[in-house]
N, C-alpha and C positions, 0 to 999 in steps of 0.2 A: 598484641592483637591490634594496636593502634597502626602500628607499621604497615600491617596488611592492609588496613583500610586505606591509608595514604596511598599506598603502591597502586591498588586497584583504581582508585580515583585518578591518579597521575596518568595511569596507562589509558584509561578513557579519554581523558584530555589529549594525549598524544595522538590516539587514533583519530579523533575528529580533526585535530590540526592537520594531520597527515592526509586528509582527504578521503577518509575511509567512511562510508555509510553504515551506520548502525542498523541492525537487522532484528526485527522483532521475532522472538523464539516462541513456539507454542507452550501452552501451560505444562506440557509434561517435562519440560526443561527448567521449571521454576523451582528454586530452592531458596532458602532465607539469604536475604541481603544481596540480592542479585549475584548469586554464585557463578551463574554462567553468563558471559556476554559474547556476541558475535558482530564482526563487522566484515564488510567485503568491499571490493573494488575491482573493476575489470576493464581492461583496454583490448579491444579486439578478441583474439581467440584465447587470451590468458587472464586468469583472475587469481587475486589473492584473497584469502579469507584469514582472519585473525580470531581465534576462540580463547577468552580468558576464563580459566577455571580457578575458583577460589577453593583450594583443597581443604580449608578449615572448616568449609560448609558442606562439603560433598564427602559422603562415605566412600572410601577407596573401592569398596567392591561395586560401586554404582558406575565407576569410570568406564569400563569395557562397553556397557549397554549405552550410556550416554555419548560416548565417541562414535559407535555405529549408527546412532540414530541421527547424530550431527552431520555424520558422513553422508548418509542417505538424503537429509535434507539440502545440504550443499551441492550434492550430485544432481538433485531434481532442479535447483536454481541454475547450475551450470548447463544442463540440457536444454532449459527453457532459453537461455541467452545464447545458445549455440558456442559454448566456451569448449575448446579442446583440451586446454591444460589449466589445472587448478592446483594452487599450492596452498595447504592449510598450515598456518602457524598456530601450534598448540601452546598456550603460555599457561603454565601451571604454577600459580603462587601458593605459597604456603608448604612447599616441601621442606621437610625438617630431616635431622639425622636419623630420626625413628622411622619415617616413612620413605626414605629415598629408595631403598631397595625394593619395596613393594610397588612403588610408582613405577620404577624402572620396569618391573616384572609386567605390570598391567599395560604399559605402553608397548610392550613386545619387543622383539629383536629389531633393531633398527639397521635396515640394510644400507648398502651404498646407495647415495642418492643419485637417481636417473630420472630425468624428466619424462613423466608419463601423463595419464588422464588425470590422476589425482595423487599429489605427493604430500607428505607430511614433515614438518619441522617441530621438533619438541624442545622447548625451552623451560626447564625447571628453574623456579625462583626460590631460593633458600633465603627467607626474610631474616631469620635469626643471625644468619652469618653474613647477610648482604652479598650473596654470590649467585652466578648463573650456572645451571647445570646443563650441559648439551653433549651430544654425540659427537665424537671426532669424525664420524663417517657423513656428517651432514656438512652443507656449505657453510662457511664460517660466519657469513653477515648477509645472506640474501635478503633483498629488499630493505636492507638496513635494520632488520628485525632485531639483531643483537644490540644495536644502538638505542632502539625504542625502548627495549626492556631495560637496559642500563641506565637510560634516563630517567625512567619512572622510578627504578630502584634507588638512584642516587639523590633524587629531589627530595627536599624537606617539605614540611607542611606549608612553610610560609611561599613556597614556590609553587603552590597547587595550580595557579593560573598562568605560571610562566615557564613551565617545563618545554613547552613548545619550542622556545628559542634554542633549545639543546640541538634540535634538528634542522636540517636544511629546509627553507621555506619551499613548499611544493607549489607548482604552477597551478594558479586557480582554474578549476574546470567545473563544469555541470555535471554532477553525478547524477545517476538515475535511482530512483526510490525503488528499493527491492519490493517485489510483488510476490504474492501467493500465486500457485499455478492452478488454483480452483476459482471457477466462476460459474457454477452449475445454476445459480438463481437466475442469472441474466438469460440463460438459454431456456429456463423453464417459463420465464415471462414472454419470451419470444414465442415460445410453443403455445402458451395460452392466448396470446394476441392472434395467432393464425387459426387457432381453433374457433375462437369467438367470431372472427371474420368470416370463416367457411360457414358457421351457422346462420349468421346474419344474411349471407349471399343465398343460403337455402331458403330463408324465411321472409323473402321480400326484397333483399338488397341492402348492402351497407350504406348506400346513399339515400335510401327510402326513409323519410322522417318518422312515420309511424313505427317502422322497424327499429329504429335507433331509440325511440321512446320506450318501446317494449323491452329492449335489452338493457337499458339503463342510463341512457344519455343525460347530461346535466342540463337543467334549465332552472332559472331563478325561481319561477313560480312553484314548479314541482317540488323543488327543494325547500325554500323558505316559507312558502305559503301552505304547501300540504305536507310538509315536514319529511319528504322522501330522501333522508340524508345519506342514504346508501348511493344515490346518485353522485355524490362527491368522489366516491372510491372506484366504482364500476367503470365509469367512462375512461380511466387510465388504461383500459385493456380493450377498449372499442377504437376501431378506426373507420374513417369514412372514405371509402374508395381504396383500390389497390395501391395507387401511388402513395397515399398517405401511409399505409401499412408498410410498404418497402422502404420509404424513407425513415421512418421510425425504427424499422428493424436494423438498418444499417447503422443508424446512430447509437443503438443499443450495443452492436457489436464493437463500434469504435470507442465509445465512451463508457457504455454500462460494464463491460467485462473488465476494463482497467480500474475502474471505481470499486467494483466488487473485490477485486484482487488486492487492492490496498486496505479499503475499510472493513473488509470482512462481510459475510452474508447479512448478519443482523443489522449492522450499521448501514450497509448498503440499502436494505429494505426501508429502514427509517427515512433515509434520504429520498429514496424513490417515490414511496407512498405519500410522506407528508408533502413533498414538493407537488406531486400530483394533485393532492387535495387542494393545496393553495392555488394551483394553477386553475382548478375547476370552480373554486370561489371566486377568482378574479374574473373568470367567464361569465358567471352568473351575474356578478355585480357591474360587469361592464356593460352588458345588454340584457334586460330582462326578457326579451323575446327570443333569444338565441338558443338554438339547441347545440350543444358541444359534445365532442368526444375526441380521444386520442391520447397518446402518451407523451405529447410535447412538453407539457409542463413538468412532468418527471424527468424527461431527459434533459431540458434545461436545467432542472434542479441538479442533477448528476454533474453537468458541465460546470455549474457554479461551485459545486463541492470540490471538483478537480482543480478549479482555478484557485479557490482558498487554500487547498493542499499545497499546490506549487509555489504559492506566494508565502505561506508560513515556512516551509521546508526549503525554500529557494532551491529547489531541485527539480527535476523532469520526471514525469510518470511515463516510462519508456520513451517514445519521441514526441511527447506532449509537455511543453513547458508553459509558464503563465503568459508569455508573450504570445504564443501561437494560439493559446486557449482564447485570450482576449480578442484577438483578430477574427477568430471563429465566431465568438459572441455577437461582435459588432456586425459582421456580415449577415449572420442569420437573422438579428433584430431588424435591421435596415431592410433585408429582402422580404421580411414578413410584412412590414408597413407598406413597402413598395408594391407587392402583389396585392395587398388588400386595396390599395388605392387605385389600382389599374383597372378602368372599365373591363369587365368580363373576367378579371383575374380570380384567383383562388380566395376564398373567405378564411384568411389565416387568423388563429385565435391569438393574436399579439399579446392580449392580456395574460393568457395561460403562460406564454413563454417568459414574460417578465416576472409574473408572480411565482413561478417555479424556479426561475434563476435566483431571485433574491432570497428565497427560502433555502434553497440548496446551498447558496454561498454561506449563508448563515450556519446552517447545519454542518457544513463541511469545516468551517473554521471551528466551531465547538468540539467536533469529534476529532479533528487533527490535534487539537490542543490537548484533548482528554487523552488521546493515545500517546502523545509525547510525555505528558505529565505521569502516566502510568509507567512508561518505559523508564523514566528518570527516577 
């Protein structure tokens, strides 16, 4: 059993060193001791995925359903990234003399390999006899897969952090962080923003101060003197004028959807709401006589969370990396102060931007570390 543990650890190290990104799996794939692990890497229209199955922890009868579900998950990711050819390397550790026939039956008949939309390579690892089982109908060493498995199988415990030297050093590239395809919460927020904007326009106008106050805009005295603390949350969904609404809607599409797809619905909501509250507190404290509204604090919080994510993981979220996000943040903050200082310019809530940004960065940092810790 100790050999199994070391093989799995060695193989995970090899995947990381070879530039493959670890992909978080839904709870339905969770077994004891990280029995299933998934990695992926793509270039252009071609993608390679590695799946490590620990057969010592997975009931054999569960393999067909697990494989089918994983294939659906991989196909969805491939479709999202417009990938035409996907190769899945199924590394099954823990094959024994007693279950090899059953595993071969569950894997199905392996046809001659021909590149299509999705192809599978099966590599069985017999830990007791330190051997690798594979079909002669498959390519002998596609993507160096056989070398990777052999390196993990041959390494001893003392080589745990040195097995990567058995493989050619891959060219360092910036890999994309795998994202979920779901982002319904961002669209719901956009719909709520539009609905409230229409209601305000019908009830006096979104730029009318009495209307803003009736709908829940933030103000220092209304919040901290009269205790109307709901005004720290409601303004997140209110907007002053159509341009304000349009700009924040575009920002939600650009940044909110990506953040939700990585962090998940509930973590995204935590970042969005708490950053928005922080931004509204900053508005109230910065100017006691100001009436404020808008999702800017929340959106800057989302940008701050994405910046923290890309800095910690040292990878990009689709086409956004930490450098690009840093430039956007600086430009946005500078433009805000410039517009506020220009005579006749827009009254930009710079305090909300900074308050939301700092809060979102801290939350993003903590949630990224928490997710990485849970995965490891």
